[in-house]
N, C-alpha and C positions, 0 to 999 in steps of 0.2 A: 046612455049609449044608443047608437042607431043600428039600422039593419046591417051595415058593413062592419061596425065595430062593436062586437058583443063582449060583455064581461063574462068570462067563464069562471065557474067556481073552482076549476082546477088551476086557475092562474096561468094558463098557457099563453095567453096574449097572442094567439095565432090569427085573430081577427077574421075568422070565417065561421061558417056553420059548425056546430059542435056535434056532428054525428060520427065523430072519430074519437078514439081513445089515445091518451098519452101515457107513456111510462115516464118515470122520473128522468130518464136520460134524454128524452126529446124536448124537455123544457129549456128555455133560454138560459144560457150560462152553464149548462151542464155538458157542454162539448168543448173540445179544444178548438183553436182557430182553424185547424185542418178538418174539423167536422167529426173527429173521432170522439167516441163517448169516454167520459171519465169514469174511473172506478169509484166506488162509494167513499173510499178513504180520501181521494182527491176532492170529491164533492164536499165532504165535511171540512177539509182543509180550506177550500175556497169560501165556504159559508162562514167559517170562523174568521178568516181574514177579512171578509166583508163586515162582519160584526165589529171587529177591532178597528177597522177604518172608520166606521160610523162613530164609535166611541172616541177615537182620536180627534175626529172633526169637531165633535161637541165640546171636548175639553179645550181644543186649540182656540175656539171662539172665546171662551172665558179667559184663557191665557192672554189673548190679544188685548182684551179690555183691561185686565189687571196690569199687564206690562205697559200699556199706553198710559195709564194713570201713574204708574211708578216712574215713568220717564219724565213726568211733569213735576215730580216732587223736588223741592229744594229745602235748604235749611229754614227759609222763611215760611214755607207752607208745608211743613212736614206732616201736618194733619191731613193733607189732601189724600194720601194713600188710604186713610181710614174710610174714605168713601167706598172702598172696594170690599168692605166686610161682607156685604150681601153677595157679591160675586164669589168670594172665597167660600162662603157657606154653600152656594150653589155647586161650586166645584167639589167640595167635600162630599156633598150628596151624590153628585154624578160619579165620583170615585167609588163610593160605597155601592152604588147601583151597578157600575160597570165591572168592578172587581170582586163582587160577592161570590161569584161562581167561577172557578178557574176554567180557562179555555185551553184546549189541547193544542197550543201553537207555540213554536219556539220563541217568538217575540213577546208573548204574553207577560212573562215575568219581568222582562226588561222594561216593558211599557209600564207595568204596575209600579216597579221600583222608581222609575223616573218621575212618575206622577206623584208618588208618595214624597219623594225628595222635594219636588216643586212645592207641594203643599206645606211641608215643614219649613222650607225657606220663606215662603210668603207669610205664613203665620208668624214666624220669627220677626220678619220685617214689620208686620202690623204691630206686634208687641213692642218692638223698639220705638216705632213711631208714636205709639200711645205714651210710652215713658218720656220721650223727648217733648211731646206736647204738654204733658203734665209739668215737666221741669221748666219749660218756657212759661207756662201760666204762673208757676210759683215765683219765678224770677221777675216776671212782669209785676206781680202784686207787691213784691218786696221792694222793687225800685220805685213804685208809685207812692209808697208810704213815707 
């Protein structure tokens, strides 16, 4: 940081000398667009919402990779989806990390259930793909004999 842009331990980001004090209501994001201060309940709600948005963004990135691979699967290359086992494991771990402690937000449970359903469906698809791949391998070896 330079003289004009100091990093303050309070995280205020006001970019000037720090001979002043901040209360939590003067920090960025703790006021309404009109400049009114939010009450503590609204602050917690916003912080929870921001945490949920971060969680969703992380999960959606993995969803996009898994779904893109799923879109490329055909009967001839059914095993291709099995390349996503690592991403499914990452998604399971992210699910555990994100939903281990309930957040007091109305959308939390909906988000948790949707993510759980997605994981169940993808794991089922992986299992079916594994079975089909085995059946194809068995059929191939029996026709070669």
